[in-house]
C-alpha positions as CSV (number, residue, x, y, z in Angstrom):
1,M,-0.1,-0.1,0.0
2,R,1.4,3.4,-0.9
3,A,1.7,6.2,1.3
4,G,-1.1,8.4,1.2
5,S,-3.3,6.0,-0.5
6,I,-5.8,5.9,2.6
7,G,-9.2,7.3,2.5
8,W,-9.1,8.9,5.5
9,L,-12.9,10.3,5.7
10,A,-13.9,7.0,5.1
11,V,-11.7,5.4,7.9
12,A,-12.8,7.9,10.4
13,G,-16.5,7.6,9.4
14,G,-16.3,4.0,9.6
15,T,-14.6,3.8,12.8
16,L,-17.2,6.1,14.2
17,A,-20.1,3.9,13.1
18,A,-18.4,0.8,14.1
19,A,-18.0,2.3,17.8
20,L,-21.5,3.5,17.7
21,G,-22.6,-0.1,16.8
22,A,-20.4,-1.7,19.4
23,F,-21.7,0.7,22.0
24,L,-25.5,-0.3,21.0
25,L,-24.5,-4.0,21.1
26,W,-22.9,-3.4,24.5
27,E,-26.1,-1.6,25.9
28,G,-28.6,-4.0,24.2
29,A,-27.0,-7.0,25.9
30,S,-28.8,-6.4,29.1
31,L,-31.9,-6.1,27.4
32,S,-34.2,-9.1,26.5
33,V,-34.1,-9.7,22.7
34,G,-37.1,-11.9,22.5
35,T,-38.1,-13.9,19.3
36,A,-38.9,-12.9,15.6
37,R,-42.7,-12.9,16.7
38,R,-42.4,-11.4,20.1
39,M,-39.5,-9.0,20.1
40,G,-38.2,-7.7,23.2
41,P,-36.8,-4.1,24.0
42,G,-33.2,-5.1,22.8
43,W,-34.2,-6.3,19.5
44,F,-34.0,-3.1,17.7
45,P,-30.7,-1.9,19.6
46,V,-28.9,-5.1,19.0
47,A,-29.9,-5.3,15.4
48,L,-28.9,-1.8,14.7
49,G,-25.6,-2.4,16.6
50,W,-24.7,-5.5,14.5
51,L,-25.7,-3.3,11.3
52,M,-23.7,-0.2,12.3
53,L,-20.7,-2.4,13.3
54,G,-20.7,-4.4,9.9
55,L,-21.4,-1.1,7.7
56,G,-18.5,0.7,9.8
57,G,-16.2,-2.1,9.4
58,L,-16.8,-2.3,5.5
59,L,-16.5,1.6,5.5
60,V,-13.2,1.2,7.1
61,L,-11.9,-1.4,4.6
62,N,-13.2,0.7,1.9
63,G,-11.0,3.6,3.2
64,L,-7.7,1.6,3.8
65,T,-7.9,0.3,0.1
66,G,-8.7,3.7,-1.8
67,R,-8.5,7.5,-1.6
68,D,-11.1,10.0,-0.6
69,P,-12.6,10.9,-4.1
70,P,-11.9,14.3,-5.1
71,P,-15.0,16.9,-5.2
72,E,-16.5,16.9,-8.4
73,E,-17.4,20.1,-10.4
74,G,-20.2,21.9,-8.9
75,D,-19.9,20.5,-5.6
76,E,-20.5,22.8,-2.7
77,P,-19.3,22.3,0.8
78,P,-22.4,21.8,3.5
79,L,-23.6,24.8,5.0
80,P,-22.4,25.6,8.4
81,F,-25.5,25.1,10.3
82,S,-26.9,22.1,8.2
83,A,-26.9,19.7,11.3
84,L,-29.0,22.4,13.3
85,W,-31.5,22.5,10.6
86,V,-31.9,18.6,10.9
87,A,-31.9,18.9,14.9
88,A,-34.7,21.6,14.5
89,G,-36.5,19.3,12.1
90,I,-36.4,16.4,14.8
91,A,-37.3,18.7,17.7
92,A,-40.3,20.1,15.6
93,F,-41.4,16.4,15.1
94,A,-41.3,15.8,18.8
95,L,-43.1,19.0,19.7
96,L,-45.9,18.6,17.2
97,V,-46.6,14.9,16.9
98,E,-49.0,15.0,20.2
99,R,-50.3,18.4,19.5
100,A,-50.9,18.7,15.8
101,G,-50.7,15.0,14.7
102,L,-48.4,12.6,12.7
103,V,-49.1,14.2,9.3
104,P,-48.3,18.0,10.3
105,A,-45.4,16.8,12.5
106,T,-43.6,14.8,9.8
107,F,-44.4,17.4,7.1
108,A,-42.6,20.1,9.4
109,M,-39.8,17.8,10.0
110,V,-39.1,17.0,6.6
111,A,-39.5,20.8,5.6
112,L,-37.0,21.9,8.2
113,A,-34.6,19.4,7.6
114,S,-34.4,19.9,4.0
115,L,-33.2,23.7,4.7
116,A,-29.9,22.0,5.4
117,A,-29.4,21.6,1.5
118,P,-27.6,24.2,-0.2
119,R,-30.5,25.5,-2.5
120,P,-33.8,23.6,-1.6
121,R,-36.4,24.0,-4.0
122,P,-39.8,25.0,-2.4
123,F,-41.9,22.7,-4.8
124,A,-39.5,19.8,-4.4
125,V,-39.5,20.1,-0.7
126,A,-43.3,20.3,-0.4
127,A,-43.6,17.2,-2.6
128,L,-41.2,15.2,-0.3
129,A,-42.7,16.5,2.9
130,L,-46.1,15.3,1.6
131,G,-44.8,12.1,0.4
132,V,-43.0,11.2,3.5
133,A,-46.0,12.4,5.7
134,G,-48.5,10.2,3.9
135,L,-46.1,7.3,3.8
136,A,-45.6,7.8,7.6
137,W,-49.4,7.9,8.1
138,A,-49.9,4.6,5.8
139,V,-47.1,2.7,7.9
140,F,-47.7,3.7,11.2
141,R,-51.4,4.2,11.3
142,L,-52.7,1.8,8.8
143,G,-49.8,-0.9,8.7
144,L,-49.0,-1.0,12.3
145,G,-52.3,0.3,13.7
146,L,-50.4,2.8,16.1
147,P,-53.0,5.1,17.9
148,L,-51.4,8.2,16.4
149,P,-53.9,10.6,14.8
150,A,-53.2,11.9,11.4
151,F,-54.4,15.4,12.6
152,A,-55.0,16.7,16.0
153,L,-56.3,19.9,17.5
154,A,-54.6,19.8,20.9
155,P,-54.5,23.2,22.9
């Protein structure tokens, strides 16, 4: 392997993902996993931990065998506050889901998180937010039967 041929971004990201996966496995080890038919509280953290550990390992291997790709023409660096827009979307969902319902909370989450993009297009953002909100309603309300109202008028 030549010096300088390591993709350090992939190695760092893979190490972080694998470490988070190992942490989830460690924490999930004290919880009951259950069975495929009756999943326990430890099933999701353990499954996610194995997935993150495996994908992180693959990312580290990929970084050790190749370089980081050079930026392409027209690529823009991420906006300085991109992570804050995503966090604001998650916070909006948490605050709105009980007060306004699943559909408005999901719409607000997607709309706010899309502001992390360099140039969000309003029509595309609205279409994506409506689609994700409809999908969330279909999966969680119709498919899983969770008692989440689609729209709520709470004071």
